[in-house]
C-alpha positions as CSV (number, residue, x, y, z in Angstrom):
1,X,27.8,20.1,20.5
2,X,24.9,19.8,23.0
3,X,25.9,17.3,25.7
4,X,22.5,15.7,25.6
5,X,22.9,14.8,21.9
6,X,26.2,13.1,22.6
7,X,24.5,11.2,25.5
8,X,21.6,10.2,23.2
9,X,24.0,8.9,20.6
10,X,26.0,6.9,23.1
11,X,22.8,5.4,24.6
12,X,21.6,4.4,21.2
13,X,24.8,2.5,20.5
14,X,24.8,0.8,23.9
15,X,21.2,-0.4,23.4
16,X,21.8,-1.5,19.8
17,X,24.9,-3.4,21.0
18,X,22.9,-5.2,23.7
19,X,20.1,-6.1,21.4
20,X,22.6,-7.4,18.8
21,X,24.4,-9.5,21.4
22,X,21.2,-11.1,22.6
23,X,20.1,-11.6,19.0
24,X,23.3,-13.5,18.2
25,X,22.6,-15.9,21.0
26,X,19.0,-16.6,20.0
27,X,19.8,-17.2,16.3
28,X,22.8,-19.3,16.8
29,X,20.5,-21.9,18.3
30,X,18.9,-22.5,14.9
31,X,22.1,-22.1,12.9
32,X,21.4,-18.7,11.4
33,X,23.9,-15.9,11.6
34,X,23.0,-12.4,12.8
35,X,23.9,-11.0,9.4
36,X,21.6,-13.4,7.6
37,X,18.7,-12.4,9.9
38,X,19.6,-8.7,9.3
39,X,19.6,-9.2,5.5
40,X,16.4,-11.4,5.7
41,X,14.6,-8.7,7.7
42,X,15.8,-6.0,5.4
43,X,14.4,-7.8,2.4
44,X,11.2,-8.6,4.3
45,X,10.7,-4.9,5.2
46,X,11.8,-3.7,1.7
47,X,10.3,-6.1,-0.8
48,X,11.6,-5.8,-4.4
49,X,14.8,-4.4,-3.2
50,X,17.9,-4.8,-5.3
51,X,21.5,-5.6,-4.3
52,X,22.3,-1.9,-4.6
53,X,19.4,-1.1,-2.2
54,X,20.6,-3.7,0.3
55,X,24.2,-2.5,0.2
56,X,23.0,1.1,0.9
57,X,20.6,0.1,3.7
58,X,23.0,-2.2,5.4
59,X,26.1,-0.2,4.8
60,X,28.0,-3.1,3.0
61,X,29.6,-3.4,-0.4
62,X,27.6,-4.8,-3.3
63,X,29.9,-7.8,-3.5
64,X,29.3,-8.6,0.2
65,X,25.5,-8.2,-0.3
66,X,25.8,-10.4,-3.4
67,X,27.6,-13.2,-1.5
68,X,25.2,-13.1,1.3
69,X,22.2,-13.1,-1.0
70,X,23.6,-16.0,-3.0
71,X,24.0,-18.1,0.2
72,X,20.4,-17.2,1.2
73,X,19.0,-18.0,-2.3
74,X,20.8,-21.3,-2.0
75,X,19.3,-22.0,1.4
76,X,15.9,-21.1,0.1
77,X,15.2,-18.1,2.3
78,X,15.4,-15.4,-0.4
79,X,14.0,-15.5,-3.9
80,X,15.6,-13.6,-6.9
81,X,13.1,-12.3,-9.4
82,X,14.0,-10.8,-12.7
83,X,11.2,-8.7,-14.3
84,X,10.4,-9.6,-17.9
85,X,10.4,-5.9,-18.9
86,X,13.9,-5.2,-17.5
87,X,16.3,-8.2,-17.4
88,X,19.1,-6.1,-15.9
89,X,17.4,-5.6,-12.6
90,X,17.1,-8.4,-10.0
91,X,14.5,-7.9,-7.2
92,X,14.8,-9.8,-4.0
93,X,11.9,-11.2,-1.9
94,X,11.5,-13.4,1.1
95,X,10.5,-16.9,0.2
96,X,7.1,-17.4,2.0
97,X,7.7,-21.2,1.8
98,X,11.2,-21.1,3.5
99,X,11.4,-24.2,5.7
100,X,13.2,-22.4,8.6
101,X,11.0,-19.3,8.5
102,X,8.8,-20.5,11.4
103,X,11.9,-21.2,13.5
104,X,13.2,-17.7,12.8
105,X,9.9,-16.1,13.5
106,X,9.5,-18.1,16.8
107,X,13.1,-17.2,17.9
108,X,12.5,-13.6,17.1
109,X,9.3,-13.6,19.2
110,X,11.0,-15.3,22.1
111,X,13.9,-12.9,21.9
112,X,11.7,-9.8,21.9
113,X,9.5,-11.2,24.7
114,X,12.6,-12.0,26.9
115,X,14.4,-8.8,26.0
116,X,11.5,-6.7,27.3
117,X,10.0,-9.0,29.9
118,X,11.1,-6.9,32.9
119,X,9.6,-3.7,31.5
120,X,6.3,-2.3,32.9
121,X,3.6,-1.3,30.4
122,X,4.1,2.4,31.2
123,X,7.9,2.0,30.4
124,X,7.1,0.4,27.1
125,X,4.7,3.2,26.2
126,X,7.2,5.9,27.1
127,X,9.9,4.3,25.0
128,X,7.6,3.6,22.1
129,X,6.4,7.2,22.0
130,X,9.9,8.5,22.2
131,X,11.1,6.2,19.4
132,X,8.1,7.1,17.2
133,X,8.8,10.8,17.8
134,X,12.5,10.4,17.0
135,X,11.7,8.5,13.8
136,X,9.2,11.1,12.7
137,X,11.7,13.9,13.3
138,X,14.4,12.1,11.3
139,X,12.5,11.9,8.0
140,X,14.6,11.3,5.0
């Protein structure tokens, strides 16, 4: 295997780990787990997703997804919707009226600002272009 590919893979995991570690610290302040934020953001970015969709996207079992979703439905952050034309499917959506949503959005904004605060504009542009290119090359 090309040595550069191995290096790229390892750097991806290091960066992801650092972002995850910092995310944990920010969200703990408002009493939200990283997994809940991950699930919340997955539902936000994939409206009308099902438990099966979430389990595939997040790489978790359906029972784990179901447990997490149940807790989040109970907390009010996620809404379950059952279409009238197909009662066997349950779609998930972010609750726009969730009381902690502003705190999550604010913490996320703070985290992102602080995470990248030392970067120069040209560094951000280079990284952004590289990530956009990588994403486009990795089409499903």
